[in-house]
C-alpha positions as CSV (number, residue, x, y, z in Angstrom):
1,M,-82.2,118.1,218.8
2,A,-79.4,120.0,217.1
3,R,-78.7,119.5,213.5
4,T,-75.4,119.6,211.8
5,I,-74.7,122.5,209.4
6,S,-72.6,121.9,206.3
7,V,-70.6,125.0,205.5
8,K,-68.2,125.5,202.7
9,I,-65.4,128.2,202.7
10,P,-64.0,129.6,199.4
11,T,-60.5,128.3,198.9
12,S,-59.3,131.6,197.6
13,L,-60.4,133.3,200.8
14,L,-58.5,130.8,202.9
15,I,-55.4,131.2,200.7
16,A,-55.5,135.0,201.1
17,Q,-55.8,134.6,204.9
18,I,-52.8,132.3,205.0
19,E,-50.7,134.6,202.8
20,E,-51.6,137.5,205.0
21,K,-50.5,135.6,208.1
22,I,-47.2,134.5,206.5
23,A,-46.5,138.2,205.6
24,Q,-47.3,139.2,209.2
25,I,-44.9,136.6,210.5
26,D,-42.2,137.8,208.2
27,K,-42.8,141.4,209.3
28,D,-42.7,140.3,213.0
29,I,-39.4,138.5,212.4
30,A,-37.9,141.6,210.8
31,E,-39.0,143.8,213.7
32,Y,-38.1,141.4,216.5
33,P,-34.4,142.5,216.9
34,A,-35.4,146.1,217.3
35,K,-38.2,145.1,219.8
36,R,-35.7,143.0,221.7
37,E,-33.1,145.7,221.9
38,Q,-35.8,148.2,223.2
39,Y,-36.9,145.6,225.8
40,E,-33.3,145.2,227.0
41,K,-33.0,149.0,227.4
42,E,-36.3,149.1,229.3
43,L,-35.2,146.2,231.5
44,E,-32.0,147.9,232.4
45,A,-33.9,151.0,233.4
46,Y,-36.4,148.9,235.3
47,R,-33.5,147.2,237.3
48,Q,-32.1,150.6,238.2
49,K,-35.5,152.0,239.2
50,F,-36.3,148.7,241.1
51,A,-33.1,148.8,243.1
52,E,-33.5,152.4,244.1
53,F,-37.2,151.9,245.0
54,V,-36.6,148.8,247.1
55,G,-33.7,150.4,248.9
56,D,-35.8,153.4,249.8
57,Y,-38.8,151.4,250.7
58,L,-37.0,149.1,253.0
59,A,-35.3,152.0,254.8
60,K,-38.6,153.8,255.3
61,N,-40.7,150.8,256.2
62,A,-38.6,148.7,258.6
63,K,-41.7,148.2,260.8
64,K,-43.4,146.2,258.1
65,I,-40.7,143.5,258.1
66,G,-42.0,140.2,259.4
67,Y,-41.6,136.5,259.2
68,Q,-45.3,135.6,258.5
69,H,-46.4,134.6,255.0
70,D,-48.8,137.6,254.7
71,S,-46.2,140.2,255.6
72,V,-45.7,143.0,253.1
73,I,-41.9,142.6,253.6
74,R,-41.2,139.0,254.5
75,V,-37.8,137.8,255.7
76,S,-36.9,134.1,255.7
77,D,-33.7,132.3,256.6
78,S,-32.6,129.3,254.6
79,Y,-30.7,126.3,255.9
80,R,-27.5,127.5,254.2
81,G,-27.5,130.8,256.1
82,R,-28.9,132.9,253.3
83,V,-31.6,135.5,254.0
84,E,-34.4,136.1,251.5
85,V,-36.5,139.2,251.4
86,T,-39.9,138.8,249.7
87,L,-42.0,141.9,248.8
88,D,-45.7,141.9,248.0
89,P,-45.9,144.3,245.0
90,S,-49.7,144.4,245.1
91,A,-49.5,145.9,248.7
92,I,-46.9,148.5,247.8
93,V,-48.0,151.7,246.2
94,G,-45.7,152.9,243.4
95,F,-43.9,149.5,242.9
96,P,-42.2,149.6,239.5
97,E,-43.6,147.4,236.8
98,K,-41.3,145.1,234.9
99,P,-41.4,145.5,231.2
100,E,-42.9,142.7,229.2
101,A,-40.5,140.7,226.9
102,P,-41.5,140.6,223.2
103,E,-42.6,137.2,222.1
104,A,-40.2,135.6,219.6
105,P,-42.0,135.2,216.3
106,N,-42.0,131.9,214.5
107,Q,-40.8,129.9,217.4
108,Q,-41.0,126.1,217.2
109,S,-43.9,124.7,219.0
110,S,-46.2,121.7,219.0
111,F,-49.1,121.7,216.6
112,G,-50.9,118.4,217.2
113,R,-48.3,115.8,216.8
114,E,-45.9,117.9,214.8
115,W,-43.1,120.0,216.2
116,T,-42.5,122.9,213.8
117,T,-42.9,126.6,213.3
118,R,-46.1,128.3,212.6
119,K,-44.8,129.7,209.3
120,N,-43.6,126.3,208.1
121,L,-47.0,124.8,208.8
122,L,-48.8,127.6,207.1
123,E,-46.5,127.3,204.0
124,K,-47.1,123.6,203.8
125,N,-50.9,124.1,203.9
126,L,-50.7,126.9,201.4
127,R,-48.9,124.7,198.9
128,I,-51.6,122.1,199.3
129,L,-54.4,124.6,198.9
130,K,-52.8,126.1,195.8
131,M,-52.5,122.6,194.2
132,T,-56.2,121.8,194.7
133,S,-58.8,122.3,192.0
134,Q,-61.5,122.6,194.6
135,E,-63.2,126.0,194.8
136,E,-64.4,125.4,198.4
137,V,-63.1,123.6,201.5
138,S,-65.2,122.3,204.3
139,A,-65.6,124.1,207.6
140,S,-63.7,121.5,209.4
141,T,-60.6,122.1,207.2
142,Y,-61.0,125.8,207.8
143,G,-61.4,125.2,211.5
144,A,-58.2,123.2,211.6
145,L,-56.3,126.0,209.9
146,M,-57.8,128.6,212.1
147,E,-55.9,127.1,215.1
148,V,-52.7,127.9,213.3
149,L,-53.8,131.3,212.0
């Protein structure tokens, strides 16, 4: 039979971790515009490379065009007269990779029943921890904050 373990975490250690995370969020916020600008440049280069690659690939591989779902180059007609061309990038050697967009730091999201930013939630918990006279917090308190950290 498993026994419960009662663990205490030093409050000062938890405060230091929260302050480090807040500093990291602030740094990420400051760096985000430059990362976003770099991503936009990479995306524009990707679009150009993609268009050139697809044009060349379609011209050289017309025999691979089919209407089946497993075709490397699949053509489908819609009811409005549009034609869609679907490519299977995993089956095409040299297919250009799309750059990954940087994640927006400190975005609002759901934390339990609260809709807020990670930084606001950390700052709120930091204020509470700084007001306490307790030298240690329980492992469950630490665990709840680790989800945010």
